[in-house]
C-alpha positions as CSV (number, residue, x, y, z in Angstrom):
1,M,-4.3,-22.9,12.1
2,S,-1.8,-19.9,11.9
3,G,1.0,-22.2,12.9
4,E,0.4,-24.4,9.8
5,L,-0.1,-21.4,7.5
6,S,3.1,-19.9,8.4
7,S,5.1,-23.1,7.5
8,L,3.4,-22.9,4.1
9,C,4.2,-19.2,3.7
10,G,7.8,-19.2,5.0
11,G,7.2,-16.8,7.6
12,L,4.8,-14.4,5.8
13,P,2.2,-12.7,8.1
14,P,-1.1,-14.9,8.1
15,E,-3.3,-12.2,6.4
16,L,-0.8,-12.0,3.5
17,C,-0.4,-15.7,3.5
18,E,-4.3,-16.3,3.2
19,Q,-4.6,-13.5,0.5
20,L,-1.9,-15.5,-1.7
21,A,-3.9,-18.7,-1.0
22,R,-7.0,-17.0,-2.3
23,E,-5.2,-15.8,-5.4
24,Q,-3.8,-19.2,-6.2
25,Q,-7.2,-21.1,-6.1
26,I,-9.5,-21.8,-9.1
27,I,-13.0,-21.8,-7.6
28,K,-15.8,-23.7,-9.4
29,I,-19.4,-23.1,-8.8
30,K,-21.9,-25.2,-10.3
31,L,-25.6,-26.6,-10.0
32,E,-26.6,-30.1,-9.2
33,K,-29.9,-31.3,-9.5
34,R,-31.0,-33.8,-6.7
35,R,-34.0,-36.2,-6.5
36,Y,-37.4,-34.5,-6.3
37,G,-36.2,-31.7,-8.7
38,R,-34.1,-30.0,-5.8
39,E,-31.0,-28.0,-6.8
40,V,-28.1,-27.8,-5.0
41,T,-25.3,-25.1,-5.3
42,I,-21.7,-26.7,-5.3
43,I,-18.5,-24.8,-4.5
44,E,-15.5,-26.6,-5.3
45,G,-11.6,-25.8,-5.4
46,L,-11.1,-24.2,-2.2
47,D,-8.1,-25.4,-0.2
48,E,-8.9,-26.9,3.2
49,R,-5.5,-26.2,4.5
50,E,-5.7,-22.5,3.9
51,I,-9.4,-21.7,4.1
52,N,-11.6,-22.5,7.2
53,L,-14.3,-24.2,4.9
54,K,-16.9,-24.6,8.0
55,K,-16.7,-21.0,8.6
56,L,-16.9,-19.9,5.1
57,A,-19.9,-22.3,4.6
58,S,-21.5,-20.8,7.7
59,E,-21.0,-17.4,6.3
60,L,-22.5,-18.1,2.9
61,K,-25.6,-19.8,4.5
62,S,-26.3,-16.8,6.8
63,K,-25.8,-14.3,4.0
64,L,-28.1,-16.5,1.7
65,A,-30.5,-17.3,4.2
66,T,-30.2,-21.0,3.2
67,G,-29.3,-24.4,4.5
68,G,-26.1,-26.1,3.4
69,T,-23.0,-28.3,4.6
70,Y,-19.4,-28.7,3.7
71,K,-17.9,-32.1,3.0
72,N,-15.3,-33.7,1.0
73,G,-13.5,-30.3,0.3
74,R,-16.5,-28.7,-1.2
75,I,-19.4,-26.5,0.2
76,E,-23.2,-27.4,-0.8
77,L,-26.0,-25.1,-0.5
78,Q,-29.6,-25.8,-1.0
79,G,-31.0,-23.8,-4.0
80,D,-29.5,-21.9,-7.0
81,H,-27.2,-19.4,-5.6
82,R,-24.5,-19.4,-8.2
83,H,-24.4,-15.8,-9.1
84,R,-25.0,-14.5,-5.6
85,V,-22.0,-16.9,-4.3
86,K,-19.7,-15.5,-6.8
87,E,-20.7,-11.8,-5.6
88,I,-20.0,-12.6,-2.1
89,L,-16.8,-14.4,-2.6
90,I,-15.5,-11.5,-4.6
91,E,-16.6,-9.3,-1.6
92,M,-14.6,-11.7,0.8
93,G,-11.3,-11.1,-1.3
94,F,-11.3,-14.0,-3.6
95,P,-10.0,-12.5,-7.3
96,E,-13.0,-12.6,-9.8
97,E,-11.0,-14.1,-12.6
98,N,-10.4,-17.2,-10.3
99,I,-14.3,-18.0,-9.9
100,I,-15.8,-19.8,-12.6
101,I,-19.8,-20.5,-12.7
102,V,-20.2,-23.9,-14.5
103,E,-23.4,-23.8,-16.5
């Protein structure tokens, strides 16, 4: 992973590169209704090449004590966790102004 990151960032340290990647992404958090009235929180706009979505999905699921998955470049969490997800992403170092909750 770090090998491909350094080529994207022209030799910057991986931590700095990841921080730059986080600052350039516009993250959208929205709610989808599924059949039987189930709600699913969708997180889109994360760059798979720069952020490990599987690891991020796993961290979110454990912090929110819910099920979920990641597929097609987006994370899906069972239930309505829009506002809590935003708080967690900010704690993880994503800039607040780049996180949009789609109502």
